[in-house]
Structure formats: structure tokens, C-alpha cells
C-alpha positions as semicolon CSV with decimal commas, in nm:
position;residue;x (nm);y (nm);z (nm)
1;M;-1,829;1,010;0,419
2;G;-2,164;0,956;0,248
3;L;-2,201;0,781;-0,085
4;F;-2,304;1,102;-0,265
5;A;-2,002;1,294;-0,133
6;D;-1,778;1,005;-0,232
7;L;-1,933;1,001;-0,580
8;K;-1,850;1,371;-0,622
9;E;-1,491;1,310;-0,512
10;Q;-1,451;1,024;-0,757
11;I;-1,575;1,241;-1,043
12;K;-1,335;1,517;-0,938
13;A;-1,045;1,270;-0,928
14;A;-1,122;1,153;-1,282
15;K;-1,134;1,512;-1,409
16;E;-0,805;1,599;-1,239
17;R;-0,611;1,295;-1,357
18;D;-0,754;1,214;-1,699
19;P;-0,689;1,478;-1,967
20;A;-0,945;1,299;-2,187
21;A;-1,230;1,359;-1,941
22;V;-1,478;1,589;-2,114
23;S;-1,772;1,612;-1,876
24;T;-1,932;1,477;-1,560
25;A;-2,189;1,289;-1,770
26;E;-1,914;1,114;-1,964
27;I;-1,749;0,998;-1,641
28;L;-2,079;0,886;-1,488
29;F;-2,186;0,678;-1,786
30;T;-1,868;0,560;-1,960
31;Y;-1,580;0,531;-1,710
32;S;-1,542;0,167;-1,606
33;G;-1,291;0,255;-1,333
34;F;-1,541;0,493;-1,178
35;H;-1,814;0,228;-1,191
36;A;-1,587;-0,036;-1,035
37;V;-1,489;0,187;-0,743
38;M;-1,847;0,295;-0,669
39;N;-1,970;-0,066;-0,688
40;H;-1,694;-0,160;-0,446
41;R;-1,803;0,110;-0,202
42;V;-2,147;-0,050;-0,184
43;A;-2,012;-0,407;-0,162
44;H;-1,763;-0,314;0,112
45;W;-2,033;-0,131;0,310
46;L;-2,251;-0,443;0,301
47;L;-1,961;-0,672;0,396
48;E;-1,883;-0,457;0,699
49;R;-2,240;-0,524;0,812
50;K;-2,177;-0,900;0,803
51;I;-2,368;-0,958;0,480
52;K;-2,175;-1,230;0,296
53;F;-2,328;-1,329;-0,037
54;L;-2,452;-0,998;-0,180
55;P;-2,113;-0,818;-0,168
56;R;-1,951;-1,102;-0,364
57;L;-2,236;-1,096;-0,615
58;I;-2,193;-0,720;-0,665
59;S;-1,818;-0,770;-0,707
60;Q;-1,863;-1,039;-0,973
61;V;-2,131;-0,849;-1,165
62;S;-1,907;-0,541;-1,156
63;K;-1,615;-0,747;-1,288
64;F;-1,832;-0,875;-1,574
65;F;-1,927;-0,524;-1,687
66;T;-1,601;-0,337;-1,613
67;G;-1,321;-0,593;-1,644
68;I;-1,201;-0,483;-1,300
69;E;-1,208;-0,720;-1,003
70;I;-1,204;-0,567;-0,656
71;H;-1,271;-0,799;-0,363
72;P;-1,535;-0,654;-0,128
73;G;-1,293;-0,695;0,164
74;A;-1,034;-0,457;0,018
75;K;-1,003;-0,123;0,200
76;I;-0,985;0,171;-0,039
77;G;-0,919;0,533;0,055
78;R;-1,051;0,851;-0,100
79;K;-1,020;0,949;-0,468
80;L;-0,888;0,625;-0,614
81;F;-0,869;0,666;-0,991
82;I;-0,853;0,355;-1,211
83;D;-0,766;0,467;-1,565
84;H;-0,901;0,233;-1,838
85;G;-0,871;-0,047;-1,585
86;M;-0,923;-0,361;-1,790
87;G;-0,757;-0,653;-1,612
88;V;-0,707;-0,478;-1,276
89;V;-0,726;-0,716;-0,979
90;I;-0,733;-0,600;-0,615
91;G;-0,719;-0,874;-0,351
92;E;-0,920;-0,917;-0,034
93;T;-0,674;-0,784;0,226
94;T;-0,540;-0,501;0,010
95;E;-0,537;-0,157;0,170
96;I;-0,514;0,152;-0,053
97;G;-0,455;0,508;0,070
98;D;-0,584;0,836;-0,069
99;N;-0,527;0,983;-0,417
100;V;-0,394;0,662;-0,571
101;T;-0,390;0,612;-0,949
102;I;-0,398;0,264;-1,103
103;Y;-0,364;0,184;-1,474
104;Q;-0,480;-0,120;-1,674
105;G;-0,353;-0,468;-1,602
106;V;-0,238;-0,395;-1,247
107;T;-0,252;-0,673;-0,987
108;L;-0,248;-0,607;-0,613
109;G;-0,232;-0,971;-0,517
110;G;-0,082;-1,240;-0,299
111;T;0,212;-1,472;-0,341
112;G;0,016;-1,784;-0,246
113;K;0,249;-1,842;0,050
114;E;0,080;-1,620;0,309
115;R;-0,225;-1,641;0,531
116;G;-0,423;-1,363;0,695
117;K;-0,293;-1,031;0,564
118;R;-0,162;-1,153;0,230
119;H;-0,206;-0,854;-0,003
120;P;-0,020;-0,521;-0,019
121;T;-0,078;-0,196;0,166
122;I;-0,050;0,105;-0,064
123;G;0,023;0,454;0,074
124;D;-0,113;0,792;-0,037
125;N;-0,045;0,959;-0,373
126;V;0,088;0,642;-0,536
127;I;0,091;0,579;-0,912
128;I;0,089;0,216;-1,028
129;S;0,155;0,198;-1,401
130;A;0,013;-0,043;-1,659
131;G;0,082;-0,411;-1,607
132;A;0,259;-0,372;-1,272
133;K;0,223;-0,644;-1,009
134;V;0,251;-0,573;-0,637
135;L;0,249;-0,904;-0,454
136;G;0,240;-1,014;-0,093
137;S;0,182;-0,850;0,243
138;I;0,420;-0,561;0,175
139;T;0,391;-0,187;0,229
140;I;0,433;0,066;-0,048
141;G;0,507;0,411;0,096
142;N;0,356;0,748;0,011
143;N;0,436;0,930;-0,315
144;V;0,572;0,617;-0,484
145;I;0,572;0,560;-0,861
146;I;0,572;0,198;-0,982
147;G;0,676;0,165;-1,345
148;A;0,493;-0,024;-1,618
149;G;0,537;-0,401;-1,597
150;A;0,727;-0,392;-1,268
151;V;0,692;-0,683;-1,027
152;V;0,724;-0,558;-0,669
153;I;0,767;-0,817;-0,394
154;N;0,957;-0,611;-0,135
155;P;0,849;-0,307;0,069
156;V;0,913;0,036;-0,085
157;P;0,980;0,349;0,127
158;D;0,822;0,688;0,066
159;D;0,912;0,904;-0,236
160;C;1,066;0,631;-0,453
161;T;1,037;0,521;-0,815
162;V;1,044;0,144;-0,876
163;V;1,094;-0,036;-1,208
164;G;1,184;-0,380;-1,341
165;I;1,148;-0,748;-1,255
166;P;1,197;-0,786;-0,968
167;G;1,120;-0,424;-0,881
168;R;1,423;-0,214;-0,791
169;I;1,440;0,146;-0,671
170;V;1,589;0,380;-0,932
171;K;1,493;0,719;-0,787
172;I;1,454;0,864;-0,439
173;R;1,276;1,201;-0,418
174;G;1,328;1,240;-0,792
175;E;1,705;1,187;-0,777
176;K;1,853;0,894;-0,971
177;I;2,054;0,642;-0,771
178;L;2,296;0,367;-0,866
179;S;2,149;0,018;-0,894
180;D;2,293;-0,091;-0,558
181;Q;2,317;0,247;-0,389
182;F;1,988;0,214;-0,204
183;H;2,088;-0,125;-0,069
184;R;2,427;0,010;0,046
185;M;2,248;0,298;0,217
186;N;2,042;0,047;0,412
187;L;2,318;-0,197;0,507
188;P;2,376;-0,234;0,882
189;D;2,658;-0,020;1,027
190;P;2,897;-0,260;1,210
191;V;3,061;0,020;1,414
192;N;2,724;0,145;1,529
193;E;2,619;-0,209;1,621
194;I;2,934;-0,253;1,833
195;L;2,874;0,080;2,010
196;N;2,513;-0,015;2,079
197;G;2,635;-0,346;2,221
198;F;2,870;-0,159;2,459
199;K;2,585;0,069;2,564
200;H;2,369;-0,231;2,657
201;K;2,657;-0,390;2,853
202;I;2,729;-0,066;3,041
203;S;2,360;-0,031;3,121
204;D;2,351;-0,389;3,257
205;M;2,665;-0,326;3,467
206;E;2,513;-0,008;3,611
207;K;2,204;-0,202;3,713
208;E;2,417;-0,470;3,882
209;I;2,625;-0,205;4,066
210;N;2,310;-0,033;4,191
211;L;2,177;-0,368;4,319
212;L;2,507;-0,434;4,499
213;K;2,496;-0,089;4,658
214;K;2,145;-0,158;4,785
215;D;2,256;-0,494;4,930
216;I;2,556;-0,331;5,104
217;I;2,341;-0,053;5,252
218;K;2,084;-0,308;5,367
219;A;2,356;-0,522;5,526
220;K;2,499;-0,223;5,716
221;E;2,156;-0,129;5,848
222;E;2,104;-0,481;5,977
């Protein structure tokens, strides 16, 4: 996608998701989140072409004017909307899907204990509310809502709502769940594990029997 087409999409995203948006001109000249995303597009494009210093310079100048810090290495999908945005930080190895909305004070950062891929991967149609922190090389699924001030350090499946410190799942597909219900749903099934163990043993025995049959047939032929 070209820069002009991306610019049009970003303006459309702001109009769709911000009831206060009055006009295209207002978004172009006064929306810091819009400016930060477009500056990042340029910085990321340069970084992909092995240009080192200039992307970081663009990132830092953009942070100075917008209050939003996006590392040039972050991979951002289509129609990201950063509302207000002051204090937003997006780390180097962060990956963000399409149609994501981020509010002020959000951090997509690392835990300080990881190397390589150390920042989160965010799915499509995710809303990350004000002050939320998503930390570490974890995956946040599609259609997830992260509540204000939540600290998320574990992966989140699709269609969930997460709140609290540490973040806990309180809704799945819009339905409220008990505090430990999700964890019970995802506990290992001991009966199923035993049955799977038997299946593996039977499969191994069948292989051994087939080998013995081949040896017996071979011996008879000799």
C-alpha cells in the first residue's frame, strides 16, 4: 500500500472511531496519534531499506512533538488509531494487526528478561484502554478488549475482555465468566491424557508386530 492510500485509511479510521472528529483538516493538522503513525510509516520504510540513523531520528523527533514513542522496528497493520496518545510507548519487536485502537498511556513493552522477540503481538480489532500495559513476547488474540490500567503478561485468546493487575479474563465473547472459570476450562484432562497414552502404546505395539511379521516372512522365504 502506498503512503497516500495509507494516509486516507488513517484519516478514515480517526473519523470512524473518534466522535469528536470534525473534519479531515482537523485530523491532518491536530491529531497527534495520526502524526505519530504516519511518521512511523516513513521511519519503518527507511529501516527496512537498511538505513539506521534516520529512522531513529524521525522516531525521536516524532516523540518530541506528539508524546508518542514508536520504535521504527515495530510492525503496524492497517488503520491503527491512537486516541489522544500522550505517553504511548510501542517497542521495537511489537507487531500490531489491523483496526487496532490504543488510548493514552499504553505501553506495549518488554519485561527486561527476554532477548530477540521481546514485545507483544497484537491481533486484529483490539482495543487497548488508557494506561494498560502489555508486556513481554506474548500474543493478544483478535477482538480483544484490554481494560484501563490492566497489566497483561500472559497470552490472551480471541474474543476476550481482560482487566486488572495482573490481567485476568472476565468475559469471553461478551459473556461474563467466574474468576477461575477460564483457567478450569483450560486445565488438562487427565482421562484424555491417559487415553492418548494408550493410543501411543497401541500404535508402538502395532509397529513392533508388523516388524515381527516381516522378519517371520523373510525367514520363511530364506
